[in-house]
C-alpha positions as CSV (number, residue, x, y, z in Angstrom):
1,M,0.0,0.0,0.0
2,K,1.4,3.4,-1.0
3,S,1.1,6.6,1.1
4,P,-0.9,9.3,-0.7
5,V,2.0,11.7,0.1
6,A,4.6,9.4,-1.4
7,I,2.5,8.9,-4.5
8,A,2.0,12.7,-4.8
9,I,5.8,13.3,-4.4
10,L,6.5,10.5,-6.9
11,G,4.2,12.1,-9.4
12,L,5.8,15.5,-8.8
13,C,9.2,14.1,-9.4
14,C,8.2,12.3,-12.6
15,S,6.4,15.4,-14.1
16,S,8.0,16.8,-17.2
17,V,6.9,20.3,-16.1
18,F,9.8,20.5,-13.7
19,T,13.4,20.7,-14.9
20,R,16.5,19.8,-13.2
21,Q,17.3,23.5,-12.8
22,A,13.9,24.2,-11.1
23,L,14.4,21.3,-8.6
24,A,18.0,22.3,-7.7
25,N,17.0,24.5,-4.8
26,P,14.0,22.9,-3.1
27,V,15.0,19.3,-3.7
28,G,16.7,19.1,-0.4
29,D,13.5,20.2,1.4
30,V,11.5,17.6,-0.5
31,L,14.0,14.8,0.3
32,T,13.9,16.0,3.9
33,L,10.2,15.8,3.9
34,M,10.3,12.3,2.4
35,Q,12.8,11.2,5.0
36,H,10.5,12.4,7.7
37,L,7.8,10.2,6.1
38,V,10.1,7.3,6.1
39,D,11.0,7.8,9.7
40,Q,7.3,8.2,10.6
41,V,6.4,4.9,8.8
42,K,9.2,3.1,10.6
43,A,8.2,4.6,13.9
44,D,4.5,3.6,13.3
45,G,5.7,0.2,12.3
46,A,7.8,-0.2,15.4
47,A,4.9,0.9,17.6
48,A,2.6,-1.5,15.8
49,D,5.1,-4.3,16.1
50,T,5.5,-3.7,19.9
51,A,1.7,-3.6,20.3
52,Y,1.3,-6.8,18.3
53,D,4.0,-8.5,20.3
54,K,2.1,-7.7,23.5
55,F,-1.1,-8.7,21.9
56,S,0.5,-12.0,20.6
57,K,1.7,-12.7,24.1
58,W,-1.8,-12.0,25.4
59,C,-3.1,-14.4,22.8
60,E,-0.8,-17.2,23.9
61,D,-1.5,-16.6,27.6
62,S,-5.3,-16.4,27.0
63,A,-5.4,-19.4,24.8
64,R,-3.3,-21.4,27.2
65,T,-5.5,-20.3,30.2
66,S,-8.8,-21.0,28.3
67,D,-7.5,-24.4,27.0
68,F,-6.4,-25.4,30.5
69,A,-9.8,-24.4,31.8
70,V,-11.5,-26.5,29.2
71,Q,-9.3,-29.5,29.9
72,T,-9.7,-29.1,33.7
73,A,-13.5,-28.8,33.3
74,T,-13.6,-31.8,31.0
75,E,-11.7,-33.9,33.6
76,Q,-13.8,-32.6,36.4
77,K,-16.9,-33.4,34.4
78,A,-15.8,-37.0,33.9
79,R,-15.0,-37.4,37.6
80,L,-18.3,-36.0,38.6
81,E,-20.2,-38.2,36.2
82,A,-18.4,-41.2,37.5
83,A,-19.1,-40.1,41.1
84,I,-22.8,-39.6,40.3
85,T,-23.0,-43.1,38.7
86,K,-21.4,-44.7,41.8
87,L,-23.6,-42.7,44.2
88,T,-26.7,-43.8,42.2
89,S,-25.5,-47.4,42.6
90,D,-24.8,-46.8,46.3
91,I,-28.3,-45.4,46.7
92,E,-29.9,-48.5,45.0
93,V,-27.7,-50.9,47.0
94,A,-28.5,-49.2,50.3
95,G,-32.2,-49.2,49.4
96,T,-32.2,-52.9,48.6
97,Q,-30.3,-53.7,51.8
98,T,-32.6,-51.6,53.8
99,D,-35.6,-53.5,52.4
100,E,-33.8,-56.8,53.1
101,M,-33.1,-55.7,56.7
102,A,-36.7,-54.6,57.1
103,S,-37.9,-58.0,55.8
104,A,-35.5,-59.9,58.1
105,L,-36.6,-57.8,61.1
106,A,-40.2,-58.5,60.3
107,E,-39.5,-62.2,60.3
108,V,-37.7,-62.0,63.6
109,E,-40.5,-60.0,65.1
110,A,-43.0,-62.6,63.8
111,E,-40.9,-65.4,65.2
112,T,-40.6,-63.6,68.5
113,K,-44.3,-63.1,68.7
114,K,-45.0,-66.8,67.8
115,A,-42.5,-68.0,70.4
116,K,-44.1,-65.7,73.0
117,T,-47.6,-67.0,72.2
118,L,-46.4,-70.6,72.4
119,R,-44.6,-70.0,75.7
120,E,-47.6,-68.3,77.2
121,K,-49.8,-71.3,76.2
122,E,-47.3,-73.7,77.5
123,H,-47.1,-71.8,80.8
124,A,-50.9,-71.7,81.1
125,D,-51.0,-75.5,80.5
126,F,-48.3,-76.0,83.1
127,L,-50.3,-73.9,85.7
128,E,-53.4,-76.0,85.0
129,D,-51.6,-79.3,85.2
130,E,-49.7,-78.2,88.3
131,K,-52.9,-77.2,89.9
132,E,-54.4,-80.6,89.1
133,L,-51.4,-82.5,90.5
134,M,-51.3,-80.3,93.6
135,E,-55.0,-81.0,94.1
136,M,-54.0,-84.7,94.1
137,V,-50.9,-84.5,96.2
138,E,-52.4,-82.5,99.1
139,P,-55.4,-84.8,99.7
140,L,-53.1,-87.8,99.5
141,R,-50.8,-86.4,102.1
142,R,-53.7,-85.6,104.4
143,A,-55.3,-89.0,103.8
144,I,-52.0,-90.9,104.6
145,A,-51.5,-88.8,107.7
146,I,-55.0,-89.5,109.0
147,L,-55.1,-93.2,108.1
148,E,-51.8,-93.8,109.7
149,K,-53.2,-92.4,112.9
150,K,-56.3,-94.7,112.6
151,G,-54.0,-97.8,112.9
152,S,-54.8,-101.3,111.8
153,S,-57.9,-100.7,109.7
154,A,-55.9,-98.6,107.3
155,L,-53.1,-101.2,107.2
156,A,-55.4,-104.1,106.2
157,Q,-54.5,-105.9,103.1
158,I,-56.7,-105.4,100.1
159,D,-56.8,-107.1,96.7
160,T,-55.8,-104.6,94.1
161,N,-56.8,-106.9,91.3
162,N,-60.4,-106.4,92.1
163,M,-61.2,-102.8,91.3
164,A,-64.7,-102.8,93.0
165,T,-63.4,-104.4,96.2
166,M,-60.4,-102.0,96.3
167,V,-62.6,-98.9,95.8
168,Q,-65.2,-100.0,98.3
169,T,-62.5,-100.8,101.0
170,L,-60.8,-97.4,100.3
171,S,-64.2,-95.6,100.5
172,V,-65.0,-97.2,103.8
173,A,-61.6,-96.2,105.2
174,L,-61.9,-92.6,104.0
175,D,-65.4,-92.4,105.5
176,A,-64.1,-93.6,108.8
177,A,-61.3,-91.0,108.6
178,T,-64.0,-88.3,108.2
179,F,-62.7,-87.1,104.9
180,S,-64.6,-84.3,103.2
181,T,-66.7,-85.3,100.3
182,S,-64.6,-83.3,97.9
183,D,-61.3,-84.9,99.0
184,R,-62.9,-88.3,99.2
185,S,-64.2,-88.0,95.6
186,K,-60.8,-86.9,94.3
187,L,-59.0,-89.7,96.0
188,L,-61.4,-92.4,94.7
189,A,-61.2,-91.0,91.2
190,L,-57.4,-90.9,91.4
191,V,-57.2,-94.5,92.6
192,Q,-59.6,-95.6,89.8
193,S,-57.6,-93.6,87.2
194,K,-54.3,-95.0,88.4
195,Q,-55.5,-98.6,88.4
196,A,-57.0,-98.2,84.9
197,A,-53.7,-96.8,83.6
198,E,-51.8,-99.6,85.1
199,D,-54.2,-102.2,83.7
200,E,-53.8,-100.6,80.2
201,D,-50.0,-100.7,80.5
202,A,-50.1,-104.3,81.6
203,E,-52.2,-105.3,78.6
204,E,-49.8,-103.5,76.2
205,A,-46.9,-105.3,77.8
206,D,-48.7,-108.7,77.4
207,A,-49.4,-107.9,73.8
208,E,-45.7,-107.1,73.1
209,L,-44.2,-110.0,75.1
210,G,-46.9,-112.6,74.5
211,A,-47.2,-113.3,78.3
212,P,-50.6,-114.2,79.8
213,Q,-52.6,-111.4,81.4
214,A,-52.5,-113.1,84.7
215,A,-48.8,-112.5,85.0
216,A,-48.9,-108.8,84.0
217,Y,-49.4,-107.3,87.5
218,T,-47.2,-108.8,90.2
219,K,-48.3,-106.5,93.0
220,S,-51.7,-108.0,93.6
221,S,-52.3,-106.8,97.2
222,G,-51.3,-104.1,99.7
223,N,-52.7,-102.0,102.5
224,I,-54.6,-98.8,102.0
225,V,-51.8,-96.5,103.2
226,A,-49.2,-98.2,100.9
227,I,-51.6,-97.7,98.0
228,L,-52.0,-94.1,98.8
229,E,-48.3,-93.7,99.3
230,D,-47.7,-95.1,95.8
231,L,-50.2,-92.7,94.4
232,R,-48.6,-89.8,96.3
233,E,-45.1,-90.7,95.1
234,D,-46.4,-91.0,91.5
235,S,-48.2,-87.7,91.7
236,E,-45.2,-85.9,93.3
237,A,-42.9,-87.5,90.6
238,Q,-45.2,-86.2,87.9
239,L,-45.3,-82.8,89.5
240,S,-41.6,-82.7,89.8
241,K,-41.2,-83.8,86.1
242,L,-43.8,-81.2,85.1
243,R,-42.0,-78.4,86.9
244,K,-38.7,-79.4,85.5
245,A,-40.2,-79.5,82.0
246,E,-41.6,-76.0,82.7
247,T,-38.2,-74.7,83.9
248,D,-36.4,-76.2,80.8
249,A,-39.0,-74.8,78.5
250,Q,-38.7,-71.3,80.1
251,H,-34.9,-71.6,79.8
252,E,-35.1,-72.5,76.2
253,Y,-37.5,-69.7,75.6
254,D,-35.3,-67.2,77.3
255,L,-32.3,-68.3,75.2
256,L,-34.4,-68.1,72.0
257,K,-35.8,-64.7,73.1
258,T,-32.3,-63.4,73.7
259,S,-31.1,-64.7,70.3
260,L,-34.1,-63.1,68.6
261,D,-33.7,-59.8,70.4
262,D,-30.0,-59.7,69.4
263,R,-30.8,-60.4,65.8
264,A,-33.6,-57.8,65.9
265,A,-31.1,-55.3,67.4
266,E,-28.5,-56.1,64.7
267,Y,-31.0,-55.8,61.9
268,T,-32.3,-52.5,63.3
269,K,-28.8,-51.2,63.6
270,D,-27.9,-52.3,60.1
271,M,-31.1,-50.8,58.7
272,A,-30.3,-47.5,60.4
273,T,-26.8,-47.6,59.0
274,Q,-28.1,-48.3,55.5
275,K,-30.7,-45.5,55.8
276,G,-28.0,-43.2,56.9
277,D,-25.7,-44.3,54.0
278,K,-28.6,-43.8,51.5
279,A,-29.4,-40.4,52.8
280,K,-25.7,-39.4,52.7
281,A,-25.4,-40.8,49.1
282,K,-28.5,-38.8,48.1
283,E,-27.0,-35.6,49.6
284,D,-23.6,-36.2,47.9
285,K,-25.3,-37.0,44.6
286,A,-27.3,-33.8,44.7
287,E,-24.2,-31.8,45.4
288,A,-22.3,-33.6,42.6
289,E,-25.1,-32.9,40.2
290,G,-25.0,-29.3,41.1
291,D,-21.2,-29.2,40.6
292,L,-21.6,-31.0,37.3
293,K,-24.1,-28.4,36.1
294,A,-21.7,-25.6,37.1
295,T,-18.8,-27.5,35.5
296,I,-20.5,-27.9,32.2
297,K,-21.5,-24.3,32.3
298,N,-17.8,-23.3,33.0
299,M,-16.6,-25.6,30.3
300,K,-18.9,-24.2,27.7
301,R,-17.9,-20.6,28.7
302,S,-14.2,-21.5,28.6
303,S,-14.7,-23.2,25.2
304,E,-16.4,-20.1,23.8
305,E,-13.6,-17.9,25.3
306,L,-11.0,-20.1,23.7
307,K,-12.8,-19.9,20.3
308,T,-13.1,-16.2,20.6
309,V,-9.4,-15.8,21.5
310,Q,-8.4,-18.0,18.6
311,T,-10.6,-16.2,16.1
312,T,-9.6,-12.8,17.4
313,C,-5.9,-13.6,17.4
314,I,-5.9,-15.1,14.0
315,Q,-7.8,-12.2,12.5
316,T,-5.4,-9.7,14.3
317,A,-2.4,-11.7,13.0
318,N,-3.8,-11.5,9.5
319,D,-4.4,-7.7,9.9
320,H,-0.9,-7.2,11.3
321,E,0.6,-9.2,8.4
322,Q,-1.3,-7.0,5.9
323,S,-0.1,-3.9,7.8
324,V,3.5,-5.0,7.7
325,A,3.1,-5.7,4.0
326,G,1.5,-2.2,3.5
327,R,4.3,-0.4,5.3
328,K,6.9,-2.3,3.3
329,A,5.2,-1.3,0.1
330,E,5.0,2.3,1.3
331,L,8.7,2.4,2.2
332,T,9.5,0.9,-1.2
333,A,7.5,3.7,-2.9
334,L,9.2,6.3,-0.9
335,Q,12.6,4.9,-1.8
336,K,11.7,4.9,-5.4
337,A,10.5,8.5,-5.3
338,M,13.7,9.6,-3.5
339,E,15.8,7.8,-6.1
340,I,14.0,9.6,-8.9
341,L,14.4,13.0,-7.2
342,Q,18.1,12.3,-6.9
343,E,18.4,11.3,-10.5
344,T,16.6,14.4,-11.7
345,S,18.4,16.8,-9.4
346,G,21.8,15.7,-10.3
347,G,24.5,16.7,-7.8
348,A,22.2,19.0,-5.9
349,A,20.9,16.1,-4.0
350,S,24.3,14.4,-3.4
351,F,24.6,15.9,0.0
352,F,21.6,13.8,1.1
353,Q,21.9,10.1,0.5
354,V,19.4,7.5,1.6
355,S,20.5,4.0,1.9
356,A,18.3,1.5,0.1
357,T,19.1,-1.0,2.8
358,E,17.9,1.4,5.5
359,M,14.7,2.2,3.5
360,T,13.8,-1.4,3.2
361,S,15.1,-2.7,6.5
362,F,11.7,-2.6,8.2
C-alpha cells in the first residue's frame, strides 16, 4: 500500500513540467520531507510491532488459560459423572439392603411373637396341670397322715386286682377317717384312674411279650396306706417332672428370646446404617449434580472464550501481516521516489543520500 503523500511526491518528481534547474534549490527540502515520512512509517511500524508483540503474548496466555480451563472442566466433568454413577448405585444398594433388613426384622419379630404366644400357652397349660397335681398330692398327704393315725384298719391288706373291692374298701376307710366329700371323691377318682392306667400298661406289655394277662401285675395286694403312698409318690414325681419341663421350656424360651432380640437389634442397627448411607449418598449425589451443572457451564464458557481468543488472534495476526506488507510497500514507494528525485536533481541532492538498505530494513 502506498502513502498518498509518497504517491504525490513521486508524481511530482516524474512530471515533465519541472526541470533539473527548477528542482535544484527545493530538492533538499523535498527529500527531507520524504525522509520524515520514512521515519514516521518506521516509527509507526515499530509501535505497531510492539503492540502486536504484546497482543500476541496475550493471545498465547489467554489461549493457554482457556485451553487449560477447558481441559480441567472436562476432567472434572468425567470425575463428577463417575461419582454420580457410583452414588446412584450406592443409593440403590442401600435401598435394597434396607428392604432386606426390614424384611428380616419383620421375620424375627413374627418369630418372637410366635415364640411368646407358644410360651404363654405352655405356661398356662403348666399352671393348669400343676394345679391338678397339687390338688391330688395334698389330699393324698392328708389321707395318709389321717389313716396312719387310725391304725390297723388302714393297714389291712386289700386285693388290688379287684377294682370294685379296692374302691369299696378305700371308700369305707376314707369315710371312717371323716374325709370331706370333695377330698374323698378326688382320692377315689385318682385310685380308679391310676388302676385303669396300670391295667392298660399291663395289657400293652402282654401284647408285646406274648405273656398271659394273669402275670402282668405282680403286685396283687397291699394295705390302703401303701396304695395311697404309691399314688402320692407317683403324683409328686409327675409334679416334679412337670415343673422341670416348665423350667427347661422357660430356659429354652429365654435363650431363644435373647437370640431373637440380638438379631432384631442387629437388623435394626444395620437398617439404620443403610438408611444413613442412603441419605448421605443422596445428599452427595445432589451436590455432585450441582457441581456437574456448574462445571458444564464453565466448560462451555471456557470453550467459547478459547474460540473467541483463537478467532480474534488469527484475525489480528492477518491484519498485522497486511499492515507490515503495506508499510513495506509504502517504504519501497518512498525509496523509489527519492531515487527519482536524486536522479533528476543531479549533484544538488548528493549531500543527502538514503541507503536503500535502510529504507527497506523494516
